[in-house]
C-alpha positions in Angstrom: 16.6 7.7 32.4 18.5 6.4 35.4 17.7 3.2 37.4 14.1 3.4 36.3 11.7 0.8 37.8 8.1 0.5 36.8 5.5 -2.3 37.3 1.9 -2.8 36.3 -0.3 -5.1 38.4 2.7 -6.6 40.1 4.4 -7.4 36.7 7.8 -5.6 36.4 8.1 -3.7 33.1 11.4 -2.0 33.9 14.0 -3.2 36.4 16.7 -0.6 36.6 16.5 0.9 33.1 19.3 3.3 32.0 19.5 5.1 28.7 20.5 8.5 27.3 19.1 10.2 24.1 21.6 12.6 22.6 20.5 15.8 21.1 20.3 16.0 17.3 20.5 12.3 16.8 18.2 9.4 15.9 18.0 7.0 18.8 16.4 3.6 18.2 14.8 1.7 21.0 14.3 -1.9 20.0 12.8 -4.9 21.7 10.3 -7.6 21.4 6.5 -6.9 21.4 5.3 -6.3 25.0 8.7 -5.4 26.2 7.8 -1.9 27.4 8.8 0.3 24.4 5.5 2.3 24.3 5.6 2.4 28.2 9.0 4.1 27.9 7.5 6.9 25.7 4.7 7.4 28.3 7.4 7.9 31.0 9.1 10.5 28.9 5.9 12.4 28.3 4.8 12.1 32.0 1.6 10.1 31.2 2.8 7.7 33.8 5.5 8.1 36.5 8.3 5.7 37.4 8.0 3.7 40.7 11.6 4.5 41.3 14.5 6.2 39.5 14.9 9.3 37.5 13.4 10.5 34.2 14.8 13.8 33.0 13.7 15.6 29.9 15.4 18.9 28.9 17.1 18.8 32.3 13.8 18.7 34.2 12.7 15.8 36.5 9.4 14.8 35.0 8.0 13.4 38.3 8.3 16.8 40.0 6.6 18.9 37.4 3.3 20.5 38.1 0.4 20.4 35.6 1.4 23.7 33.9 5.1 22.8 33.6 4.3 19.3 32.4 2.0 20.7 29.6 4.7 23.2 28.7 7.2 20.3 28.4 4.8 18.3 26.2 4.5 21.2 23.8 8.2 20.7 23.1 7.6 17.1 22.2 6.0 15.5 19.1 4.6 12.0 19.0 3.7 9.9 16.0 1.2 7.4 17.5 1.4 3.7 16.6 -1.9 3.7 14.7 -1.7 7.3 13.5 -4.7 8.3 15.8 -6.2 10.7 13.2 -9.5 12.2 14.2 -12.0 10.5 11.9 -14.6 13.3 11.7 -12.0 15.9 10.6 -10.4 16.2 7.2 -6.6 16.0 6.7 -6.2 19.8 6.9 -8.1 20.1 10.2 -6.2 17.1 11.7 -2.9 18.8 11.1 -4.2 22.2 12.3 -5.8 20.8 15.5 -2.7 21.1 17.8 -2.0 24.7 16.6 -5.6 25.8 17.2 -5.5 24.1 20.6 -2.2 25.6 21.8 -1.9 28.9 20.1 -3.8 32.1 19.2 -2.4 32.3 15.6 -4.8 33.7 13.0 -6.4 31.2 10.6 -4.4 32.7 7.6 -1.1 31.9 9.3 -2.4 28.4 10.4 -3.3 27.7 6.8 0.2 28.5 5.6 1.7 26.4 8.4 -0.4 23.4 7.7 0.2 23.5 4.0 4.0 23.8 4.7 3.9 20.6 6.8 1.7 18.7 4.4 4.2 19.7 1.6 7.0 18.3 3.8 5.4 14.9 3.8 4.3 15.0 0.2 0.6 15.2 0.8 -0.5 18.8 0.3 -2.9 17.6 -2.3 -4.7 15.4 0.2 -5.7 18.3 2.5 -9.4 17.9 1.8 -9.6 14.1 2.3 -11.0 12.4 5.3 -8.9 9.8 7.2 -11.2 7.0 5.9 -10.1 7.9 2.3 -6.4 7.5 3.1 -4.2 4.5 2.6 -2.2 3.2 5.6 1.0 4.8 4.4 -0.8 8.1 3.7 -2.4 8.2 7.1 1.0 7.6 8.8 2.4 10.6 6.8 -0.5 12.8 7.8 0.1 11.8 11.4 3.7 12.8 11.0 2.7 16.2 9.6 0.5 16.7 12.7 3.4 15.6 14.9 5.8 18.3 13.5 3.3 21.1 13.0 4.3 22.7 16.4 8.0 22.4 15.5 8.9 20.1 18.4 12.4 19.8 19.7 12.1 16.0 20.2 10.0 13.8 17.9 9.0 10.3 19.0 7.8 7.5 16.8 5.8 4.6 18.2 6.2 1.6 15.9 6.1 3.7 12.7 6.6 0.8 10.3 3.8 -1.5 11.3 1.5 -2.5 8.4 3.3 -0.5 5.7 3.9 -1.8 2.2 7.6 -1.6 1.0 7.1 1.7 -0.8 5.3 3.4 2.1 8.0 2.0 4.4 10.7 3.5 2.3 9.0 6.8 2.3 8.6 6.9 6.1 12.2 5.9 6.6 13.4 8.7 4.3 11.1 11.2 6.0 12.4 10.3 9.5 15.9 10.9 8.3 15.1 14.1 6.4 13.0 15.6 9.2 15.8 15.0 11.8 18.3 16.8 9.6 16.2 19.5 8.1 14.5 20.5 11.4 17.5 20.0 13.6 15.5 17.9 16.0 16.1 14.8 18.2 14.3 11.6 17.2 13.4 8.6 19.3 12.1 5.6 17.3 10.7 2.6 19.1 10.3 -0.5 17.0 11.1 -4.2 16.7 12.0 -3.8 13.0 15.8 -4.4 13.2 16.7 -4.0 9.5 14.7 -0.8 9.0 16.1 0.9 12.1 19.7 0.0 11.1 19.4 2.3 8.0 18.5 5.5 10.0 19.6 5.2 13.6 22.7 6.9 15.0 22.4 5.1 18.4 20.5 1.9 19.3 19.3 0.3 22.5 18.0 -3.2 22.9 15.4 -3.6 25.6 15.1 -7.0 27.1 13.7 -8.2 30.5 13.2 -4.6 31.7 16.8 -3.6 31.2 19.1 -2.4 28.4 20.7 -5.6 27.0 22.9 -3.8 24.5 23.7 -0.3 23.4 25.7 1.2 20.5 25.5 1.8 16.8 23.4 -0.6 14.8 26.6 -2.2 13.5 27.9 -2.8 17.0 24.6 -4.5 18.0 24.7 -6.7 14.9 28.3 -7.7 15.9 27.4 -8.6 19.5 28.2 -12.1 20.6 25.7 -12.0 23.6 23.2 -14.8 23.0 20.1 -12.7 23.7 21.3 -9.8 21.5 22.2 -12.2 18.7 18.9 -14.0 18.9 16.9 -10.7 18.6 19.1 -9.2 15.9 18.9 -12.4 13.7 15.3 -13.2 14.5 16.1 -16.6 15.7 13.4 -18.7 17.4 16.1 -20.4 19.5 17.8 -18.6 22.3 17.4 -17.2 25.8 14.4 -15.0 24.8 11.4 -17.2 25.4 8.5 -17.4 22.9 6.0 -18.6 25.6 4.6 -16.3 28.3 5.3 -17.7 31.8 2.6 -20.3 32.6 2.0 -23.3 34.9 2.9 -26.8 33.8 0.9 -27.4 30.6 0.0 -31.0 31.3 -0.8 -30.4 34.9 -3.1 -27.5 34.0 -4.9 -29.5 31.4 -5.5 -32.4 33.8 -6.7 -30.0 36.6 -9.2 -28.4 34.3 -10.4 -31.7 33.0 -11.1 -32.9 36.6 -13.3 -29.8 37.2 
């Protein structure tokens, strides 16, 4: 991504964003909630297009791709949705099989072997018959991961994979992200605001603040930064240049104005 600008309803999300994801590595994109991390993934997958700047994936400019080429590119990507996004009226097996049935003509016998292989990789082959409503939060996230890797993507993207997980499930997901990246030889992009968890798995880290990259480097380099905004985020301090309140008119003036009405 080079000099990427993007706005929604006049509100700037990105203001000259620059970052590079290196092949075969785990890249962490960190930043506060509402800072544009999920929007960044939508730009990579071509769900939205930048107002200005360049987004290149596998050497191709996403904004110039036609529908057929864009769909072909997306088949090389895997995405673990923030909430898992499992289809509630399908059991675990059919959820994982769904992308294969949609995008290939493989026989059911081969699809069965492929699905069981991916479920085994996340430790849930025995849950193949369960419905999403019968799964715990951690199990649902692992099933969603199995679905994300079933087409053997070259790049696997994780949108806030740690939200709502208990410590055991969190540890399992962290281990799986690391293992998947190594065993499958893929490239991983993890967007999250969980600093400590990302530090245990990331090769490269970016901190996204105010629509730009505020810091980049290894997790250790970001932790050692003396920049006030970076230090505030990495330590979780309430005091610093990153404001807690969303921009608003003068509080007292607004209260009085509304009272007069």
